[in-house]
Structures are given as C-alpha cells and as structure tokens.
DOVEXKE-107668 format. One record per residue (C-alpha): residue number from 1; z, y, x; residue in one letter. Coordinates in steps of 0.2 Angstrom, whole numbers, plus 5000, padded with zeros to 4 digits. Layout:
BEGIN
<k:NUM; z:Z; y:Y; x:X; r:A> $
...
This chain:
BEGIN
<k:1; z:5114; y:4922; x:5208; r:X> $
<k:2; z:5107; y:4914; x:5220; r:X> $
<k:3; z:5108; y:4897; x:5227; r:X> $
<k:4; z:5104; y:4888; x:5242; r:X> $
<k:5; z:5106; y:4872; x:5235; r:X> $
<k:6; z:5093; y:4861; x:5232; r:X> $
<k:7; z:5103; y:4856; x:5215; r:X> $
<k:8; z:5104; y:4869; x:5204; r:X> $
<k:9; z:5124; y:4875; x:5201; r:X> $
<k:10; z:5130; y:4879; x:5186; r:X> $
<k:11; z:5148; y:4885; x:5180; r:X> $
<k:12; z:5153; y:4878; x:5162; r:X> $
<k:13; z:5167; y:4889; x:5150; r:X> $
<k:14; z:5177; y:4875; x:5146; r:X> $
<k:15; z:5187; y:4882; x:5134; r:X> $
<k:16; z:5195; y:4862; x:5132; r:X> $
<k:17; z:5184; y:4863; x:5112; r:X> $
<k:18; z:5173; y:4847; x:5110; r:X> $
<k:19; z:5156; y:4860; x:5110; r:X> $
<k:20; z:5159; y:4866; x:5129; r:X> $
<k:21; z:5165; y:4847; x:5134; r:X> $
<k:22; z:5148; y:4843; x:5126; r:X> $
<k:23; z:5139; y:4855; x:5136; r:X> $
<k:24; z:5146; y:4850; x:5153; r:X> $
<k:25; z:5139; y:4834; x:5149; r:X> $
<k:26; z:5123; y:4840; x:5143; r:X> $
<k:27; z:5119; y:4850; x:5159; r:X> $
<k:28; z:5127; y:4835; x:5170; r:X> $
<k:29; z:5113; y:4823; x:5164; r:X> $
<k:30; z:5100; y:4837; x:5166; r:X> $
<k:31; z:5106; y:4834; x:5183; r:X> $
<k:32; z:5114; y:4852; x:5187; r:X> $
<k:33; z:5129; y:4854; x:5200; r:X> $
<k:34; z:5141; y:4857; x:5187; r:X> $
<k:35; z:5158; y:4867; x:5189; r:X> $
<k:36; z:5171; y:4867; x:5174; r:X> $
<k:37; z:5178; y:4883; x:5173; r:X> $
<k:38; z:5195; y:4887; x:5160; r:X> $
<k:39; z:5199; y:4907; x:5158; r:X> $
<k:40; z:5216; y:4912; x:5154; r:X> $
<k:41; z:5219; y:4922; x:5143; r:X> $
<k:42; z:5235; y:4925; x:5139; r:X> $
<k:43; z:5252; y:4918; x:5149; r:X> $
<k:44; z:5253; y:4898; x:5148; r:X> $
<k:45; z:5271; y:4897; x:5155; r:X> $
<k:46; z:5288; y:4899; x:5146; r:X> $
<k:47; z:5281; y:4898; x:5130; r:X> $
<k:48; z:5271; y:4882; x:5120; r:X> $
<k:49; z:5269; y:4893; x:5102; r:X> $
<k:50; z:5250; y:4897; x:5107; r:X> $
<k:51; z:5248; y:4877; x:5107; r:X> $
<k:52; z:5259; y:4871; x:5091; r:X> $
<k:53; z:5254; y:4885; x:5080; r:X> $
<k:54; z:5237; y:4886; x:5083; r:X> $
<k:55; z:5221; y:4879; x:5082; r:X> $
<k:56; z:5215; y:4892; x:5092; r:X> $
<k:57; z:5208; y:4890; x:5112; r:X> $
<k:58; z:5214; y:4892; x:5129; r:X> $
<k:59; z:5230; y:4886; x:5126; r:X> $
<k:60; z:5240; y:4875; x:5137; r:X> $
<k:61; z:5234; y:4859; x:5128; r:X> $
<k:62; z:5218; y:4866; x:5129; r:X> $
<k:63; z:5217; y:4868; x:5148; r:X> $
<k:64; z:5224; y:4851; x:5150; r:X> $
<k:65; z:5211; y:4843; x:5137; r:X> $
<k:66; z:5197; y:4854; x:5149; r:X> $
<k:67; z:5205; y:4847; x:5165; r:X> $
<k:68; z:5205; y:4831; x:5157; r:X> $
<k:69; z:5186; y:4831; x:5151; r:X> $
<k:70; z:5183; y:4836; x:5169; r:X> $
<k:71; z:5192; y:4822; x:5177; r:X> $
<k:72; z:5180; y:4808; x:5167; r:X> $
<k:73; z:5164; y:4819; x:5170; r:X> $
<k:74; z:5169; y:4820; x:5189; r:X> $
<k:75; z:5168; y:4838; x:5189; r:X> $
<k:76; z:5180; y:4854; x:5198; r:X> $
<k:77; z:5190; y:4861; x:5187; r:X> $
<k:78; z:5197; y:4878; x:5190; r:X> $
<k:79; z:5208; y:4891; x:5180; r:X> $
<k:80; z:5203; y:4908; x:5183; r:X> $
<k:81; z:5216; y:4921; x:5177; r:X> $
<k:82; z:5207; y:4933; x:5165; r:X> $
<k:83; z:5224; y:4938; x:5156; r:X> $
<k:84; z:5220; y:4959; x:5163; r:X> $
<k:85; z:5205; y:4959; x:5156; r:X> $
<k:86; z:5206; y:4951; x:5141; r:X> $
<k:87; z:5222; y:4961; x:5136; r:X> $
<k:88; z:5214; y:4977; x:5139; r:X> $
<k:89; z:5194; y:4975; x:5132; r:X> $
<k:90; z:5200; y:4959; x:5117; r:X> $
<k:91; z:5218; y:4961; x:5113; r:X> $
<k:92; z:5218; y:4982; x:5115; r:X> $
<k:93; z:5202; y:4985; x:5108; r:X> $
<k:94; z:5206; y:4974; x:5093; r:X> $
<k:95; z:5224; y:4982; x:5088; r:X> $
<k:96; z:5215; y:5002; x:5092; r:X> $
<k:97; z:5200; y:4997; x:5079; r:X> $
<k:98; z:5215; y:4993; x:5067; r:X> $
<k:99; z:5223; y:5007; x:5070; r:X> $
<k:100; z:5209; y:5015; x:5064; r:X> $
<k:101; z:5206; y:5008; x:5048; r:X> $
<k:102; z:5191; y:4997; x:5054; r:X> $
<k:103; z:5188; y:4977; x:5055; r:X> $
<k:104; z:5185; y:4972; x:5072; r:X> $
<k:105; z:5178; y:4956; x:5079; r:X> $
<k:106; z:5188; y:4950; x:5093; r:X> $
<k:107; z:5176; y:4936; x:5098; r:X> $
<k:108; z:5161; y:4947; x:5101; r:X> $
<k:109; z:5171; y:4958; x:5111; r:X> $
<k:110; z:5177; y:4945; x:5122; r:X> $
<k:111; z:5159; y:4937; x:5124; r:X> $
<k:112; z:5153; y:4954; x:5130; r:X> $
<k:113; z:5164; y:4960; x:5143; r:X> $
<k:114; z:5172; y:4945; x:5149; r:X> $
<k:115; z:5162; y:4929; x:5144; r:X> $
<k:116; z:5147; y:4936; x:5149; r:X> $
<k:117; z:5152; y:4953; x:5161; r:X> $
<k:118; z:5167; y:4946; x:5172; r:X> $
<k:119; z:5164; y:4928; x:5173; r:X> $
<k:120; z:5147; y:4930; x:5178; r:X> $
<k:121; z:5153; y:4942; x:5192; r:X> $
<k:122; z:5165; y:4927; x:5196; r:X> $
<k:123; z:5150; y:4915; x:5195; r:X> $
<k:124; z:5145; y:4924; x:5212; r:X> $
<k:125; z:5159; y:4917; x:5222; r:X> $
<k:126; z:5154; y:4901; x:5218; r:X> $
<k:127; z:5135; y:4902; x:5222; r:X> $
<k:128; z:5131; y:4896; x:5204; r:X> $
<k:129; z:5115; y:4897; x:5198; r:X> $
<k:130; z:5121; y:4898; x:5179; r:X> $
<k:131; z:5134; y:4901; x:5169; r:X> $
<k:132; z:5135; y:4890; x:5152; r:X> $
<k:133; z:5144; y:4891; x:5138; r:X> $
<k:134; z:5147; y:4882; x:5122; r:X> $
<k:135; z:5139; y:4893; x:5106; r:X> $
<k:136; z:5126; y:4886; x:5095; r:X> $
<k:137; z:5112; y:4896; x:5099; r:X> $
<k:138; z:5098; y:4895; x:5110; r:X> $
<k:139; z:5086; y:4904; x:5122; r:X> $
<k:140; z:5069; y:4905; x:5123; r:X> $
<k:141; z:5054; y:4916; x:5131; r:X> $
<k:142; z:5043; y:4926; x:5120; r:X> $
<k:143; z:5032; y:4937; x:5127; r:X> $
<k:144; z:5038; y:4933; x:5143; r:X> $
<k:145; z:5055; y:4940; x:5140; r:X> $
<k:146; z:5071; y:4929; x:5135; r:X> $
<k:147; z:5074; y:4926; x:5115; r:X> $
<k:148; z:5089; y:4922; x:5108; r:X> $
<k:149; z:5084; y:4911; x:5096; r:X> $
<k:150; z:5099; y:4903; x:5080; r:X> $
<k:151; z:5105; y:4887; x:5082; r:X> $
<k:152; z:5099; y:4872; x:5075; r:X> $
<k:153; z:5113; y:4868; x:5066; r:X> $
<k:154; z:5113; y:4882; x:5054; r:X> $
<k:155; z:5132; y:4880; x:5049; r:X> $
<k:156; z:5138; y:4883; x:5065; r:X> $
<k:157; z:5124; y:4895; x:5071; r:X> $
<k:158; z:5134; y:4908; x:5083; r:X> $
<k:159; z:5121; y:4920; x:5087; r:X> $
<k:160; z:5130; y:4933; x:5076; r:X> $
<k:161; z:5143; y:4935; x:5091; r:X> $
<k:162; z:5130; y:4936; x:5104; r:X> $
<k:163; z:5118; y:4950; x:5100; r:X> $
<k:164; z:5127; y:4961; x:5113; r:X> $
<k:165; z:5117; y:4949; x:5127; r:X> $
<k:166; z:5104; y:4958; x:5138; r:X> $
<k:167; z:5087; y:4951; x:5148; r:X> $
<k:168; z:5098; y:4950; x:5168; r:X> $
<k:169; z:5112; y:4940; x:5158; r:X> $
<k:170; z:5100; y:4928; x:5146; r:X> $
<k:171; z:5089; y:4924; x:5164; r:X> $
<k:172; z:5107; y:4917; x:5170; r:X> $
<k:173; z:5115; y:4910; x:5156; r:X> $
<k:174; z:5112; y:4890; x:5148; r:X> $
<k:175; z:5115; y:4887; x:5130; r:X> $
<k:176; z:5114; y:4869; x:5131; r:X> $
<k:177; z:5122; y:4863; x:5112; r:X> $
<k:178; z:5110; y:4875; x:5103; r:X> $
<k:179; z:5097; y:4862; x:5101; r:X> $
<k:180; z:5109; y:4848; x:5095; r:X> $
<k:181; z:5118; y:4849; x:5077; r:X> $
<k:182; z:5138; y:4846; x:5076; r:X> $
<k:183; z:5138; y:4827; x:5071; r:X> $
<k:184; z:5127; y:4825; x:5088; r:X> $
<k:185; z:5137; y:4834; x:5098; r:X> $
<k:186; z:5155; y:4823; x:5091; r:X> $
<k:187; z:5143; y:4806; x:5096; r:X> $
<k:188; z:5140; y:4813; x:5113; r:X> $
<k:189; z:5157; y:4816; x:5114; r:X> $
<k:190; z:5163; y:4800; x:5107; r:X> $
<k:191; z:5152; y:4791; x:5120; r:X> $
<k:192; z:5158; y:4800; x:5134; r:X> $
<k:193; z:5175; y:4794; x:5129; r:X> $
<k:194; z:5180; y:4815; x:5129; r:X> $
<k:195; z:5197; y:4814; x:5121; r:X> $
<k:196; z:5192; y:4830; x:5113; r:X> $
<k:197; z:5177; y:4819; x:5102; r:X> $
<k:198; z:5187; y:4823; x:5087; r:X> $
<k:199; z:5197; y:4837; x:5090; r:X> $
<k:200; z:5197; y:4852; x:5076; r:X> $
<k:201; z:5187; y:4867; x:5077; r:X> $
<k:202; z:5195; y:4882; x:5081; r:X> $
<k:203; z:5201; y:4892; x:5067; r:X> $
<k:204; z:5211; y:4905; x:5069; r:X> $
<k:205; z:5212; y:4921; x:5081; r:X> $
<k:206; z:5218; y:4915; x:5099; r:X> $
<k:207; z:5231; y:4927; x:5104; r:X> $
<k:208; z:5240; y:4928; x:5087; r:X> $
<k:209; z:5248; y:4910; x:5085; r:X> $
<k:210; z:5255; y:4915; x:5067; r:X> $
<k:211; z:5237; y:4920; x:5061; r:X> $
<k:212; z:5247; y:4936; x:5053; r:X> $
<k:213; z:5237; y:4950; x:5062; r:X> $
<k:214; z:5244; y:4963; x:5051; r:X> $
<k:215; z:5262; y:4960; x:5060; r:X> $
<k:216; z:5254; y:4959; x:5077; r:X> $
<k:217; z:5248; y:4975; x:5075; r:X> $
<k:218; z:5262; y:4982; x:5067; r:X> $
<k:219; z:5271; y:4977; x:5084; r:X> $
<k:220; z:5260; y:4985; x:5094; r:X> $
<k:221; z:5259; y:5004; x:5082; r:X> $
<k:222; z:5267; y:5019; x:5076; r:X> $
<k:223; z:5263; y:5014; x:5059; r:X> $
<k:224; z:5258; y:5028; x:5049; r:X> $
<k:225; z:5260; y:5030; x:5029; r:X> $
<k:226; z:5251; y:5032; x:5016; r:X> $
<k:227; z:5243; y:5034; x:5000; r:X> $
<k:228; z:5234; y:5024; x:4988; r:X> $
<k:229; z:5222; y:5034; x:4976; r:X> $
<k:230; z:5208; y:5025; x:4964; r:X> $
<k:231; z:5191; y:5029; x:4963; r:X> $
<k:232; z:5192; y:5047; x:4953; r:X> $
<k:233; z:5206; y:5050; x:4966; r:X> $
<k:234; z:5222; y:5046; x:4956; r:X> $
<k:235; z:5237; y:5044; x:4967; r:X> $
<k:236; z:5243; y:5025; x:4961; r:X> $
<k:237; z:5253; y:5018; x:4977; r:X> $
<k:238; z:5258; y:5019; x:4994; r:X> $
<k:239; z:5257; y:5012; x:5008; r:X> $
<k:240; z:5266; y:5007; x:5027; r:X> $
<k:241; z:5249; y:5010; x:5036; r:X> $
<k:242; z:5228; y:5008; x:5034; r:X> $
<k:243; z:5232; y:4993; x:5048; r:X> $
<k:244; z:5236; y:4981; x:5032; r:X> $
<k:245; z:5219; y:4987; x:5023; r:X> $
<k:246; z:5203; y:4982; x:5026; r:X> $
<k:247; z:5186; y:4986; x:5017; r:X> $
<k:248; z:5183; y:4972; x:5000; r:X> $
<k:249; z:5203; y:4967; x:5001; r:X> $
<k:250; z:5208; y:4962; x:4983; r:X> $
<k:251; z:5226; y:4953; x:4987; r:X> $
<k:252; z:5241; y:4962; x:4995; r:X> $
<k:253; z:5238; y:4980; x:4988; r:X> $
<k:254; z:5254; y:4983; x:4983; r:X> $
<k:255; z:5251; y:4990; x:4967; r:X> $
<k:256; z:5254; y:4980; x:4950; r:X> $
<k:257; z:5238; y:4985; x:4941; r:X> $
<k:258; z:5227; y:4976; x:4957; r:X> $
<k:259; z:5235; y:4959; x:4949; r:X> $
<k:260; z:5229; y:4958; x:4930; r:X> $
<k:261; z:5212; y:4947; x:4931; r:X> $
<k:262; z:5204; y:4959; x:4918; r:X> $
<k:263; z:5205; y:4973; x:4930; r:X> $
<k:264; z:5205; y:4968; x:4946; r:X> $
<k:265; z:5205; y:4981; x:4964; r:X> $
<k:266; z:5198; y:4979; x:4978; r:X> $
<k:267; z:5197; y:4991; x:4995; r:X> $
<k:268; z:5183; y:5003; x:4993; r:X> $
<k:269; z:5185; y:5015; x:5008; r:X> $
<k:270; z:5198; y:5020; x:5021; r:X> $
<k:271; z:5202; y:5038; x:5026; r:X> $
<k:272; z:5211; y:5035; x:5045; r:X> $
<k:273; z:5213; y:5052; x:5047; r:X> $
<k:274; z:5222; y:5057; x:5034; r:X> $
<k:275; z:5229; y:5039; x:5030; r:X> $
<k:276; z:5222; y:5037; x:5012; r:X> $
<k:277; z:5216; y:5020; x:5005; r:X> $
<k:278; z:5205; y:5019; x:4990; r:X> $
<k:279; z:5204; y:5007; x:4980; r:X> $
<k:280; z:5192; y:5003; x:4963; r:X> $
<k:281; z:5182; y:4989; x:4954; r:X> $
<k:282; z:5172; y:4976; x:4961; r:X> $
<k:283; z:5154; y:4984; x:4958; r:X> $
<k:284; z:5161; y:5001; x:4968; r:X> $
<k:285; z:5159; y:4989; x:4982; r:X> $
<k:286; z:5141; y:4988; x:4983; r:X> $
<k:287; z:5130; y:4999; x:4996; r:X> $
<k:288; z:5112; y:5000; x:4999; r:X> $
<k:289; z:5112; y:5000; x:5016; r:X> $
<k:290; z:5124; y:5004; x:5033; r:X> $
<k:291; z:5123; y:5014; x:5049; r:X> $
<k:292; z:5126; y:5007; x:5064; r:X> $
<k:293; z:5132; y:5012; x:5085; r:X> $
<k:294; z:5133; y:5004; x:5099; r:X> $
<k:295; z:5115; y:4997; x:5095; r:X> $
<k:296; z:5109; y:4984; x:5109; r:X> $
<k:297; z:5092; y:4975; x:5108; r:X> $
<k:298; z:5089; y:4958; x:5117; r:X> $
<k:299; z:5070; y:4961; x:5120; r:X> $
<k:300; z:5060; y:4975; x:5114; r:X> $
<k:301; z:5068; y:4992; x:5106; r:X> $
<k:302; z:5063; y:4994; x:5088; r:X> $
<k:303; z:5054; y:5012; x:5087; r:X> $
<k:304; z:5050; y:5012; x:5071; r:X> $
<k:305; z:5056; y:5005; x:5053; r:X> $
<k:306; z:5053; y:4987; x:5052; r:X> $
<k:307; z:5058; y:4975; x:5037; r:X> $
<k:308; z:5070; y:4962; x:5045; r:X> $
<k:309; z:5085; y:4952; x:5041; r:X> $
<k:310; z:5103; y:4956; x:5044; r:X> $
<k:311; z:5122; y:4948; x:5043; r:X> $
<k:312; z:5133; y:4960; x:5040; r:X> $
<k:313; z:5149; y:4946; x:5045; r:X> $
<k:314; z:5151; y:4932; x:5054; r:X> $
<k:315; z:5148; y:4919; x:5038; r:X> $
<k:316; z:5137; y:4931; x:5027; r:X> $
<k:317; z:5121; y:4927; x:5022; r:X> $
<k:318; z:5106; y:4933; x:5029; r:X> $
<k:319; z:5098; y:4946; x:5019; r:X> $
<k:320; z:5082; y:4956; x:5018; r:X> $
<k:321; z:5083; y:4975; x:5025; r:X> $
<k:322; z:5073; y:4990; x:5033; r:X> $
<k:323; z:5080; y:4996; x:5050; r:X> $
<k:324; z:5076; y:5014; x:5055; r:X> $
<k:325; z:5082; y:5019; x:5073; r:X> $
<k:326; z:5093; y:5036; x:5072; r:X> $
<k:327; z:5096; y:5048; x:5087; r:X> $
<k:328; z:5114; y:5039; x:5089; r:X> $
<k:329; z:5111; y:5020; x:5082; r:X> $
<k:330; z:5101; y:5013; x:5067; r:X> $
<k:331; z:5100; y:5015; x:5050; r:X> $
<k:332; z:5099; y:4998; x:5037; r:X> $
<k:333; z:5093; y:4998; x:5020; r:X> $
<k:334; z:5095; y:4983; x:5011; r:X> $
<k:335; z:5081; y:4977; x:4998; r:X> $
<k:336; z:5095; y:4973; x:4988; r:X> $
<k:337; z:5114; y:4980; x:4987; r:X> $
<k:338; z:5127; y:4972; x:4997; r:X> $
<k:339; z:5145; y:4972; x:4995; r:X> $
<k:340; z:5161; y:4975; x:5005; r:X> $
<k:341; z:5153; y:4983; x:5020; r:X> $
<k:342; z:5169; y:4985; x:5035; r:X> $
<k:343; z:5165; y:4996; x:5048; r:X> $
<k:344; z:5171; y:4989; x:5065; r:X> $
<k:345; z:5162; y:4972; x:5060; r:X> $
<k:346; z:5146; y:4969; x:5066; r:X> $
<k:347; z:5129; y:4969; x:5060; r:X> $
<k:348; z:5116; y:4956; x:5068; r:X> $
<k:349; z:5097; y:4960; x:5066; r:X> $
<k:350; z:5084; y:4944; x:5063; r:X> $
<k:351; z:5066; y:4940; x:5062; r:X> $
<k:352; z:5065; y:4925; x:5055; r:X> $
<k:353; z:5074; y:4913; x:5068; r:X> $
<k:354; z:5076; y:4926; x:5082; r:X> $
<k:355; z:5090; y:4939; x:5084; r:X> $
<k:356; z:5084; y:4952; x:5091; r:X> $
<k:357; z:5097; y:4964; x:5090; r:X> $
<k:358; z:5112; y:4972; x:5080; r:X> $
<k:359; z:5126; y:4986; x:5082; r:X> $
<k:360; z:5144; y:4992; x:5077; r:X> $
<k:361; z:5144; y:4994; x:5059; r:X> $
<k:362; z:5151; y:5014; x:5058; r:X> $
<k:363; z:5149; y:5018; x:5038; r:X> $
<k:364; z:5142; y:5011; x:5024; r:X> $
<k:365; z:5129; y:5020; x:5013; r:X> $
<k:366; z:5136; y:5020; x:4996; r:X> $
<k:367; z:5123; y:5015; x:4980; r:X> $
<k:368; z:5120; y:5030; x:4969; r:X> $
<k:369; z:5127; y:5033; x:4953; r:X> $
<k:370; z:5114; y:5025; x:4943; r:X> $
<k:371; z:5112; y:5010; x:4952; r:X> $
<k:372; z:5130; y:5006; x:4949; r:X> $
<k:373; z:5128; y:5009; x:4932; r:X> $
<k:374; z:5116; y:4996; x:4931; r:X> $
<k:375; z:5126; y:4982; x:4939; r:X> $
<k:376; z:5142; y:4989; x:4929; r:X> $
<k:377; z:5132; y:4986; x:4912; r:X> $
<k:378; z:5125; y:4968; x:4919; r:X> $
<k:379; z:5141; y:4962; x:4925; r:X> $
C-alpha cells in the first residue's frame, strides 16, 4: 500500500469496543490520518436479537458506538459489507469443522481471512499505508524481520489468534494497544469521554446470539446419530450427532455414569467417520504431544527439533515442549503430559515473548500405558 500524502494514512478496524476505539485515539495522537472502518459481518436490519442477547461484536449497537467514537475524534467512519466473506470463511468453516468432530476457533479464521486479507485489500482503495486493529499484541524487528510479540498485558494477550500473520502483512499492520494494560486503555477512553469507556469486553461467539453453538450448528447440518463407548470399547450410550461433543467435555454427555463425582467421565476422542464418541476417566485425557498442519512461521521456519513453549488453547498456560518439522506440518512433544488436546484448535508456538508460529491441531499423541499408570497411581 502506497500513499503519496505526507501524513501516513491508517485504516482502523473498529468493532465498537473500547480496544479498537482507543487504537484510533492513539494513532491520531501519533499524527496519523485515521479512518475508521466497521465491518458488517451479518445482516443488521430487521432483527436486533444480536444486540439484545449477545455481548459479542459487530451488532447494530456496536456500529453506532463506532460511528459515535469517530465523530468525537473527528475522523471519517465507513461501514463495509463483508457478509459474504464472513459467511464463507468463518461461519461456513465453523460449521464444517464441528460436523467433522473438531473444535474450531472462529476468531482465528476471522483474523486470517477477513481482517488481514480482505480488509487489507480494501485498504488499497483508500490509499492507506496501514491497517490497525485493537489486538493485545506487539510488532517488533528481530534480525531485520518483523516479529510478533505478546502484549504487555499478559491477561489480555491475543498473540495466540494472530499466528497466521506473514511478513508482508506485518509490514502494513499497526497494533497500537499492545504496549498497554487494559486499565490504561479504559482510562484513555474515559479521558476522551468515549461512550465505550466502560463497555464490557465481548465474550460469546459474535454470530451466535444465544451462545448455544450446538443449536446453531444443528440447524445447518444433517445430524447423524451415533454411539458412545467407554475406553475399553464397551457400548454405554448413544448420541444425536458428534457436533454436540468436544474433547475434554464432561457435562451433557447423556449417560448416567458421567454424573457421579467418584467416577466422572470425559470425552476422550471423537471418531467422525464412524460417529463414535469415546469417554473415559480424566487421566485418559493426558497426552504426550500433538501434531499440527497448516503451519505458519512468522519469521524463520523451524527446520530441526527445537525447544519452545506452546499454548494449546487460547486461555491455556504456555508449557515447555519440543517442536519437530514433518512432511505435513510439525510434531510437538510436551515436557510434561497435557490434557484435553482438541483437534481443530490452534497450537501457538513461542520462544520467550515472541510468537514464532502455529498451526491447526490434527491429532493428539497419546501417553503410553506406563505414563498413564503412574499418573493414575498419583491421583
């Protein structure tokens, strides 16, 4: 993106929340020519259920909040229609993955396909030098390459959902709030008298107003009943579709033996081809590693076994591991056993504060019998 204007122009993806609003504030203070863009991801007329039921983003209320913030900051605001792209690359992907018995992360798909792809393409029409978002992460330079770093606020760090970013995208991306703590962001909003200063953070999946993803998916697929087995292969129940389950799930299994506190059962694995859900005691969830595909390295690719830290879920702690490249992606072996590895989720890979890459989990690598016996005896 090239801009002949002396003042650099930046498009800020404004969701109507406090983070993206303050991102616009910071960039304007830094001297950029700021344009606010709100992406319309689903219909905003005729049904206000999204606004009333869900603390998500991109609702009618959020659009109005973003427009009011732009008015206060005296910057242009535009509403762009991304419904088609969002339906195909986020909602469609989300439904198909659950239909396969996987647990997708829709925010990663939205960032990858919508915010950092189609929005960057739109930015060219506005002759913008950069796009910016309200993510809690930072961009640095290491060995003359762009590096993606964790946000200063560890409790809000969002580097995990940005693992797909590439060098050509980082070149034209600004993450202005990554160096701030959340209370500092709210104070800036308060100082500017922004109406979103105390607005709650989005919690639910934005395109599911009720928060019930199972009902949302069931309405869009042909459900296939199946069976529930224990870890020894014994039939102990039936189900109405594998989309109702995720690895590590305890509640809502539909089998009476899952309720006693002395012997709770968890979803251990999901066989999508045969419609079989296998459940077992908690220690059966422990894994010594996992495999990932669709791997992206932000800077230099890993070509040999390397000690790293990884996150296997958004809110999971970073744990020590070794990553080894394979023909289809990478294999990761943990230093210590880890539980509830869910195919479809993201495994993000770090060295210190730098997110070096990540990929989609395809399978867990189960612990051997000796490891499980040891854990069982200790529990």
